C-alpha positions, 0 to 999 in steps of 0.5 A: 499500500502506498500512503500517498493513495490513502486519501482516496480510500479515507474520504467519504464516498458511497463506493468506499467499501468497494474501493477498499475491496478492490484495492485489497484485490489488486495488491494481492495481484503484486502490482505496485500502488501509485497515485495517478490522475488523482486516483489510485493506479497499479503499475507493473514495472512502471507501466500502467496496468489498471486504476480504480474510479467511481462515478455516480452510478457505479465504481469501476476498475479500468484496464489501460489496455483492456482492448487487448484482453480476451474477456471470456466473460463479456464484462469489459465495457468500452466507456465511449465509442472513442475510447480506443484502448481502455476497458472498465469493469463496472460494479454497483455492490460490494456483494458483486465484487466478492462474488467476481473476486477470482474473475478480476483477479484472473483479468488483472494476471492477464493484463499484466501478461499483456505488459510482459509481452510488451503488446500495444493497442493498434490505434486509429490514425488521426487521418481516420477520424471524421472531419466535420464539413465546417472545419473543412471549409474553414480550412479551405478559406484559411490555409494557415489555419490548416497548417497550424492544425496540422502541426499539432500533435495527433492527440490534440488534432483528435481532441478537436475532431471529436469535440467539433463532431459531437455537436448536433448542429452546424451552427454550434459546430462552427461556434465551437471551431471559432472559439478554439481558433486561437488555442489551435493557433497557440499550438494548445489543445482543448485541455491545455 
């Protein structure tokens, strides 16, 4: 156990018992406990394997390379259609976790084997993400914006492409593009 992570398990939460039980299961698998993104993250030789997090409706463990796991029980969930590598195992009751303890451990051990083998998730190229017509039109009018956008890191480009495409109305997509043009020219991503 890492004392830097204790605060997460000590703070009041509707999932406190579930978190503590998940912690014991994961530590029994021989992983190193660290604090990353404000949540407990468990690593194998410095690589992220699984983390614990919670939401209003459920708590979960997230496998960083869950897309590579076999998932014979069909219990891994892709959070959104845009998540490429990570997969969640969700829980709503302590009893559920207790019942699935052996299964959870089997998935963790498989995730460790994925790391030992050095496997990587094949991520889609940025060019494979759809570009909304409003951004294409803007690039046609402003070649400088297009050049600057293409110099952004692939992750920043994907972030913008996904964000712009989530708007249902053309007017909203145009407003989003307009709002973020200054950040694009600064070489920054959505969250920078």
